[in-house]
N, C-alpha and C positions, 0 to 999 in steps of 0.2 A: 702365125702371128696377128694379135690385135691388134687393130690401127687405130688413133682418134681420128675424126674424119673433120676438116676444117672447113669452114666455109669465108673467106676473105672479105671484107664490106668497105670498100674502096681501092680500087686499082691507080691510085696515083705513084707518087715516088717509093712510098713507103709498099706500098701495097704490091709495088710492081719487084720491089729488093724482097720479100717475103716469099715469093713465089721463086726467083731466082734459088734464096734458101732451100725450098724444096726439090727444086731440080737437080741440085746438085746433090742431094741427100745427104746434106745435112741435119736434116729434123727428123728424129730418131721416132719411129713406133708411130708415129702419125704422117697424113697424106692430105690436101687439096682437092674435095669435092666439089666444089661450089665456089662461086665469082662474082660479084656485084659491085655496080657500077651506075650510075644515070645517065653517064656518058657514052654513048653507043660504041664506040671508034674504041674509047679505051677500053670497054670491057670485050670488042672483039680482040684487041689485041692483048689484054691478058691471057682470054679463055687459050688462044693460039699458044701466047708462051707457056700455059700451065699442061697443056696438050690434050688427049684425047679422056673422054669419062669425066671430066668435069661441066660440069652445068652453070651458064652463066644467067642472072636475074639482074634487073633495071631497079627494083626496089626491093628495101632489106628484108622489109617485111615477109614478101615472098620466100625469100630465103632461111628465113630463120623458121617459118611451117613448112619446109618443102620436106620434111623427115631425114635427107640428103647431109647433115652435118651432126657433129657431135657439139662441135666447140664452134664460136664465133672470134674473127680477129678483127679488129676494128682498129682500120684506119684511114679515115674519114676526117674531114674538120673538125676544131676542139670540141663543136658545142656539143656536136653529134655524138661524142664519145657514151656520154650517160645515158641521150636517147635510147641507143642500139641495145647497151649494156641491160639496161632496164628490160625490155624489149626480150632479152634473151635470156634473164634470167625466170621471165614470165613462161617463155617457150621449154624451159627445163636445159639450157644450152649449157656449158661452160663458157666464162668469158673472158679475153684476153686482148687488151685496150691499147692502142699506143699511148703517149705521153702527149699532155697532159692530161689527168683524170679527167677532166671538164674543165671550163673558165670560171666557174663561180661556186664555191664551198657551198649553197644552199642546195643546188641539182644535184653534186659529185653528195651530199650528205642523203640526198633520196636514194642514189645510186649503190648508197654502201648499207641502207637499212634494206631494200629489195636483194642485195647479195645476202644480207644475214637471213632472208625469209628463205633463201632457197638454199638445197644443198650441192649449188654446183663450187667448180672451182672460178675462182675471180683471182686474174695476172693484171699489172702494169707493164707496160714494154720499158723499166726500168733498167734498160743495158748495161749501165755503169755499174751498177752494184756486181757483177760479174769480173770487174774489174780488179785482179790481185792486191794491188796498191791500197786502192779505197777498204778493201777488204782484212786489207795487215793494220788499217789505220784504226779500223772499227775493232780488230780483237787488240790493240793496244790502249783503247779506251775502254775497251769494256772489262778487260780483266785489271785495270786499274794501274798496269804501268805508267803510263802516262800522268796519273792522278786527276785531282778537280779541274775542270775546266778552268780556263780564266781569260782565252782570250782566242777569239778566230778571225781570220781576214781570209777574204777567198777574192783574188783579182780576175775577174775571165772575161777578156779585152779582146779578145780573140776571134771572136763572130763577126767578123765583118763581112759585111753585106750591099753590096751597090745599089742604084737605084734599078737596074735592070733586073735585080733578085725580085724586087717587092712588086713592080711591073710583069711581072709573068703572070700574076693570075689579080684578079678583081677581088677577091675577100680578103689578099694579104694583107698584112700591117691594116686592117680596117675594126671597126670597133663590133660591128656588127657581122665580121665576117670571120675575123680568129677573136677577138674578144680579149688583143694586146699584142704585144708585138715583143720585144727582145726576153721579157720575164714568160712571156706563155710560149714561145715557139724554138728559143733557143735553150734557154737557163731549167728547164725543170727537171734536168739531170741534176743540177747544181744544187739545185732546192730541194730536193728528193736526199741527197747525199748528205745535206747539211742537215738537215733533222734526223736522218739515218744515223751519221754520228757523231752531231752533237746535242740531239734534243731540241725541242721549240723554246723559242724565244717566248720573253712575256712582254716585251716592248718592241714597237718598231718606228723608225723615224725614218723616211724616205723622203727622197728629193727625185722625181722622175723626168727628162725631157723632154716633150714630143715632139716629133718630127724634126730634132735637132740637126740631125744629119742628112735629111733623105725626106723626099716628100710622100707622107708618111701620116696616119693620124695618130697613132699610136707610138710609146715609148721605145727610143733608140739610146738612153743615155738613162741610166739608172747609179745611184748611188743610197744603200742604204744603211742603218745604224741598229743594231741590234742589240736588245739585254734580257739576257736570262734569267731565270728564277735565283738563282745560285748566284746571280753578283754580276758572272762573268760577262762580257763586251764585246761585240762581233758588229765587222762592218763587210757588204757584199757591194762590188761597184763590179757595173757590166753595163756592155754597151757593142751596138753594130758596125761602130761609126770609127775603132778605131785601125789603126795597122803601122808594125806588124803586130799588136798588141800582148798580152800577158794571159799566161794562165798559172797563176801561183794560188796554193792553199797551204796559209800556217794556222795549226793549232796549237796554242800552248797551254798547258797544264801547269800545277806544282811542280811534278819535278821532273818535266823540261816539254820539248818543241819538235814539232814533224812539220815538215816541209814536203810539199810535193808539188815538183818543176820540170817540166821537158821530161815525163814519164818515170822519172826518177824520186827516191824517198828519202829523205834526211831524217836521222833520230839524233835528236841532242839530249842526254841524257844528266838532268842534277843529280851530283851524289847526294842530298838529303833532299827535303821539300824546299821550295822559294820563302812559304811561309814561314816554316820556324826559323831560317837563317837571318831572312832581315830583320826577324826580332832579336837574333840572341849574338849579331856578329858585332864586333868590337870596333870595327874600322869601319869610317863613313863610308868608303866607296870599294869596299871587299866583293866581289863576287863569289857565289855557290860554284864549288868545283865543274864540270860539267867535263863528257865524254862524249863522243859522235860515237855513237854507236850503228856497227854495220848490221841492216837487217836484211833476214833472209824472205824474199819474195819466191813464192811458188806459185805455178800454173800459168794460167795463161786468160786473156781478156776476151771471154767468148763471144760479147757482144750480144744482137739481137738473137743470133742461134743460143745462146745458153739460156738467155730467158724463155724460148720456146721449150727445148726441150725438158727445161726444167718444167712449165708450165704443163706438158704432155705426160712428163711421169708423175706430176700430180693429180692430174687426172686421174689418169691409168690404174696408177700403184698406191695414190695418196701419200707422196714424196713432199714434206716440206717447201713453200714456197719462198724463192729469194728477194720476190718481189711480190708479195699480195697485194689486192689490189685495193683493201681497204685503206692503205696507207696513204695512196695516192692525195688524201684528204691533206694531208700534214706540209706536204711544200706547198700547194696549191694556197693553203691557210696561207703562207710567209708572203707569198706572191702576192694575194687580195692584200694583206697587210700596209703591203709595200704601195701599192696603188692607193688604195683609198688615204694613207699619210699623207701621200702625194699628192690627190684631191684636197682634204682637207684642211692640211698644210699644218699638221701638227702630230704627237705621237698617239700612236696608236695601239691599245692593250688588246692581248687577247684571254681570253675565247675573241672572235671576232665578230661586231656587230654585224652578221649574215645578210639581214635584210637591208639596214643604210647601204652596202656596199652593191646591192643587189639595184637600190634605185637609184644609184649615182653611174651604173654601168649603163642602165637600161634609159638615162636621162642622152648617155651616148649614143648609144645603137640607133636613136632616135634621129639623131644629126650626123650619121656614119656614113662615109661616102658611099659604101657599099651599094648597089642598086637594090638587091634582095633583103624583103621583108622583114622583120625577123617573127616567127610565129611565135601563136601563145606558148607561153612557158619561158622565153625567152632565147630558143635555139634560134639557127637559121632555117630551120625546116623543122615541121615533123616527120612522122614516119612514112607518110605517104609522099615524102618530100624528096631531098638529093638525092640520097642514094641508096 
């Protein structure tokens, strides 16, 4: 049986987790043939874990040019995701990257253009798309069952992190090392799901607190207000400073409301459209008749394993991707818009002013406490650099 040969770039927490999944036989029709990390100790630990026959590289360029891999799995710091993806496409490789797609949309757009010029498969590790709860919500929305979007609210405040977490790496929670805080590290999955389910907003007004709960230079508390093209509105609230925290998603349409909390989906369906009822009802305090509907949920949330298997199936057999890499720019656009709105203290219109965002990000990179100077092009390293 033909197997897709993977090279993993970055043997930190995520890279090591992927090695474990391969070792456990969870990844069908694929194998690890190469690893890369600038840290020699981490590289050797990864090679020991991966087993015989896997070759190690201290530079990603060498791994990609080795002829030993058909695909790369990028598990490096955020700035480097587009750098290595573009080089991977240039080398004729399939590319699967950890989230986020990058730090700023201008760079990610260049990555998407490189993917479009190639004939290779491009995927992103948006593993929450494998969750049958969110798949069912998407089905209810796309089928018209929920009706036109009216309101969305996501409170995701159960990302609690201690100061020790941020102190564990000098790149963490810095503008030069990570490019942001809770929005770039914890929330890419939720921002991706938000646009996957509800589409892209038209305007964003946001308030971010930087180092509110921790000794860090990036955001650890966010409240954002969203306006959609059809007039629907939304609120996105997140932090790493709250415990026990909440993870509650509410989506209201003209025909009902969906709530996801504690891994349960609740659907309350109106007998008719709210927009019709409020115009025709004779009593001032009447409400539409509503039914609690039991929604069948099938399947399991296969998470990272599901994304890697789907990507492998796409590369070998032409299957449709659950998380196409080109879609990564959408959630990042919302993230960048939230930052930009906070920095400018005003509402930001989409499409985003990418040059303005990048210039303001560069200002923060220049004063970042992260000791490694940014490389040309806004990343923390070029291809000869960190991984």
